[in-house]
N, C-alpha and C positions, 0 to 999 in steps of 0.2 A: 790257232793262238800257234807259236814257234816257242818251241821247247829254249833249255838253257845252256848254256857250256856248261861241259863237264868231264872232270879229269880222272887218269887212270895211272895208278903208281905200282911201282916195279914189287914183288914179295912172291914166296912160293906160295901157292894152293896144295892142301893138303883135305882129305876128309871124302865124304861121300855128297852127290849132290841129285835131282829129280831132275828131267824138263820136261816143259808141256808138252801136248798131244802133236805129233805131225800136221802139218801144216800142210802139205799136202795130200793125205789121208782122205785129212779130216774136211776138205772142199767136196772132194770125193762121194763121201759119207752124206753129205749136207744133198746132194746134187741126188745120185742114188736113192736116197730114202723118199722123194721125191712120186719113183716109179716102184717102189715096194707093195707087197699083197697087204700092208698090215705098215700101222705104224713102227717105224725103225729109232730102237735107241741108242743112243751114242755117249759113251761114257771118254771122258779126255779128251774134249774138243780143246782142240788150239783154239785160247782165248783172243788172240792176237788180232788186227788190225784188219789185215787182209782176210782172213776167213771171216769177221762179221760183215764184209764186204758182199760173199758169197751167201748168206744167211739172210741179210734184210734182201737180198734181189732175189732170193728167190722168195721169201713173205710177199713181196712187190707182186710174183706169177701166182700168186695164190695158192701159195704153197703154205701147211702152218705150222709153226718151227716154238717149241715151249722145253720151259726147264723144268724136269721131276728129279728131287733130292739130287742135287748138280750135275744131272745127267742133261741130257739136249733129247728129246724126242719129234720127229720128225712127222706127220701127217699127209700119205700121200694123194694130191691131186691135180689133179688133171692141166698141165699148164695154162695160163690166160694171158692177157697183153694186158703189160701193166697199165695205169693210165699215167706214169710220169714217168722219165727217163729212169734207166735200170742205173745205178752208182755206184761203179766198182771201183772207186777210188787209187787204190797203188794195185789195186791186186791184177796179175796178167792172167790167172791161173782162174781167178770171177769173168772175168772177159771172154778169154779163149773158153775155156770148157762151158762156160751158161748157151755161150751160142749155138754152140753145138747141139744142148739138148732142146734151146726154144729153137731152133731151125729143127729140132727130128717133132716138135709138138705146132708147128704151124702155126707159130704167133707169130702177133708186130710188136716191137721193142726196139729203141733206142738204147744206145750204149755209150756210156760214157766213161770218164776216171779223171786225175787230178794232171798237173800238168807233167809229172814224170810219165805216166803208166799212156798219156798225149803222144809223148814222144817215140811208146814201141810198137814196133810192125804188127800190125794186125791184116795185113794183106794173106799172109801165109795160110792162115786159118780160113779167111775168106772162102779165099781161091777155091778150094777141096770144098769147101759146104758148099759153094755156088753151083759144083759139078753138083752134088746134092741135089740139089733143083733149091736151095735156099737163092732168095729175092735180097743181097745185102749190096749195101752201098756204104763205104768205105770214104773218110777224108782223104784223101789219096795216099789210101793203105794205113790209115790209122783212125783212134776215135777224134772224134767222136762218127758212129758208124751209125746206120737205118737198117735192120731187119723188116722185112715186108711180109714174111713169111715162107713155108714152102709150101706150093700150089699144088705141087707133083714132085715125088719120089723119084732121085731119076737117076746117077751113079752112085752104085753101092760097095764098087772097090777100087780104093785108092791108093798109088805110091807116094811115100812120103820125098819130098824135095830134098830134106835134111831129116835128121832124127830130132823128134821134138817129142815129150811125151805128154805135152798139152795141145798138143794139135791132133796127136791118135787119140788122148781120151773125149777131143772134142767130136770125133769121126764117129769117136765108140758110142757116144754117149745120141747124138745123132740117128743113133740105126735104132736105142735100146727105146728113148720118147717117139720114134716114127713105128715102131714096132716092126723092122724092116731088116734081114742082116745085111751086117756089114763084113768087108775084110779092110783089113789097110797091112801095106807091105812097104816095105825100105827100110823100114829101123834098124836101128846099129845098136840096139842096147840101151833105147831110154828107160826111165824108169816108169815098174810096170805094176802099178798102185792100183790103176785102174782093174786091168785086168785082173789081178787078185781078189779084189774085192768083188767084184761081179760074179767072180768063182765061188766064193765063199757065201756069199748070198742063195748060190743054186743057179746061175744063168749058165749056158750053154756053149762055153768057150775056148779057144785055143788060139797056145800062143808060145811063140817063142824071143828069138832077140832080134829078129827077124818082121814076125808079122802078126798080128792079133784079127781072130776072126769071130766076129759074134752073130750067133745065132738067135731066135726068136726064142725068148722063153720069160716066163714069169717069176721073180723075184720076191725069194721069201727075205721076212722081216727077223733076221737072227742075231740078236744085240751086237753090238761094236763096240771093240773098246782098242780105241787109238795107242797104236806105241808112240812111246817116246820119241821128238824128235831126233834123228840123226843128224839133223845141219844145225838144231841149237846143242846137240852134245859136241858135235864139234869144236865149240867155239872153248869148251873147258878143256876138250883135248888135246888140243894145238896147243892152249897153253900153258897148261902141263907137261907138253912135249918140250919146250924149250924155254923156260924157266927153273934154274936149279935148286934143288931142295923138293921140287913138287912131286906130292903121287894120289892121285883121286880116283874113285870110283864114280862114276856115273850109270845110274841104275834104270831101271826097262826103259833101253834104248831099239826102237827099232834098226837092225842089221841089214834090211833087204840090201843083197850084193851090188846090184845097182844104185846102192847108195853111198857106195860103202869105199867109194874111191879114195879119198881124202885118207880113209887108215891105212891103205895097202900100200899109197906117197909116202907116208912119213914113215911104215917099215919102212919101205926102201929105203930110207934119207937114215935109218938106225933109231928108230921111236921103239920103247919100249910099250906096247899094247896087244892087250888082251883081252881074250872075251871069255865069260864064265856062264852057267845058268841057263845056257844057249835052249831055248823053246820056239814054239810056233805059236801064235795066239790069233782070233780070227783073219788066217791067209797070210800072216807077214812074219818074218822069225824077230823074236825080240831078244837081249842079252843084255848084262851088264858089262859095261867096258871099265876097264882096270887101267892106268895110264903114268907110267913112272920117271920120271925127268932121264935122260940121255942125251946125250953129247950127236949132234946132227951128222951127214956129211949129205955133200951134193947129188944127186941123181940126178937122170934124165926121165923127163912123165911125159909118154905120148901122147897121143889124143885120143885115144881109145881108155885109158885112166881116166884122163882128166875129164873125161865125157859123165864120166859115174861120181864125178868129183865136182862138179859145173855152179854148182853155190856155192862151191868151200874150195875155189879159188884164188879167193882174198887171202884166207889164210892156212893155204899151201904156199904161196909169197911171201907171206910170213914166216913161215918157219924155215924157208927158202933162206931168208936173210941171218938166220941163227948158224944154216950147213956151211959149213968147211967147205968153199972150192965153188963153182959158179952152177948153179940150178936150170933146168932147162924145159920148161912147159910149152908142150903144145896144144895146139885146137884150140885155145882162147877165141875167135872171133863174134862168138856168139855173146861172149861178155859187154861189146859195144855194144848191146841194147836192152842191157838188164835195166833195173830202177833206177840205175845211172850209167854212165861210160867206163864199166869197171876197169878197164883195162887201166883209161886214164887215172881213175882213182888210186888202183893200184900202184902208179909208179909216181906221184905223191906222197901215197901213205909212207913206203917208202924212203923216198927221199927226203922227207921228215925226220927219220934216224939216220941218216949218212949212208942209206945204201943204194948202187948203184942198179939200177934194171936197164936193159935193151927190149927194145920191140920191134920185131923182124916180122913183119905181114901174122900170123896165126902165131907166132911163136912166140913167149917169153921168156928174157933170161936176167936171172940174178944173180948178182956174186953175192953170196953169203960173206958173215965174215966178224968183228966186231960191231956193233951195232946198238947205239946210247941216241939216247931225248936228253935234246937240250931246253925241255919243256916244251917243242913244239905245238903247236893250233893246224886239227886237222879240220879241213871244212868235207861232209859226208854226202851235200847235195842230196839229202833226205834218205839215203840210201841205209838200212837198215845193217846188212852184209857189212858197208866198211864200218858204220859205225863201232858195230860188234868187233869185229877185226883190229881198230885201230885199240880197244881194248883191251884186246891177247897182245899188241904187240906190245903196249906199255906194262902188260907181267913181267917182262923180260926187259925192255928198253924205259921204261917210264922214266918219269914223268910224262902221258900225253894226255892230248886234249881234244876232244871232238868239238863243234860248233853248235850242234843244236843234238839234242839227248830224245828229241821228240821221236825220234823213224825206231827205237828199240823198241818201242809197244806194237811193230808191225806185228811179228812172229811172236815176241820172247817180254813181254810187260813186265814178268820179274829179272830180267835178266841180270840186273847193276846187285840186287840184293842177294839171288843168289852168289854170283862170284865175291862178293862181301865177306857172304858165308864162310866157305872154301880158305879164306882168309883171315877167319879170327877162330880157328880151331886150331 
């Protein structure tokens, strides 16, 4: 069922807010739970549709998953070939990382997803797993794809052609589920949630920003409490940073340095963002994030910083619209193949409020200044991050409407209610 039009109005945000469990960590915890020595209990699992796709696919693969006292318990099992197609819905994480796990487990499975996911590239991960020994046929490099099993493990050392946490994790999961050591080189600082989780659960793993090497090891079943999703927190952080009169604190946020590029970019533009109560939980750094409105100034954002904020580039573009001067963001090429063409979506979003942007190959330039909305309607193309970025833009420039609010449930079902609570304080 399609969603409905939703309108976002301007006004300051004040008070405290929490966010759902991290989506990236949630996918990984469910998958790793299937290989633990005993049932794995997960607290604060992300409730969105993407993680539900991974959960349902694992159940179809023979893994027992249940809810106990508000937590989710994964009962380990040898993966089996499913009776039906694995529906990855809109989740690239589900498709790519489970393809790695299934390849390692030597199962046969058909993977598919919705129209949006069918447009996203699967050949980069399929090609690496073929070298591992998996028999994979894609549909011209996309879903649907057929995995016919892995008759024999072949290559165990891989070189990434481009930094990708999902491809890297798929290869680590292939080794984990096959019970063989693997090494992945060629990374350039993509997120390391898989490595941290495996290390927390007792695996023998070494990693830097350039490589990850997993040795064979049994995994313990230590309880996992998922950190608050920094990508979800980013919407509130950006909204407060650009909306006069705002002052908020987002509680219990995962602040893995490979995921906080947005914070660093906003600080470079003059934003007031502070961390307190910093601590480590289940291998991941956590903190409370406090933000107060300050006028912003344009700044150059390099490709390495953009990589650490790859899911938050739409928000960075929104912030740039309110910064004095011209902000440049490098390294945006991968945004063409997300849930939507996010480069084009950013251009449309900014145009809706009169902000000019210029796209030159892998660089986006945004001319900031006076930004106001005449009540425009933005097409989201079923992309949850574009929908929520429009909400953030509306906080400072609104009123602004999105054509369909259904995609908000992908990662943050309670987003609109949380946003309104910050207005009511």
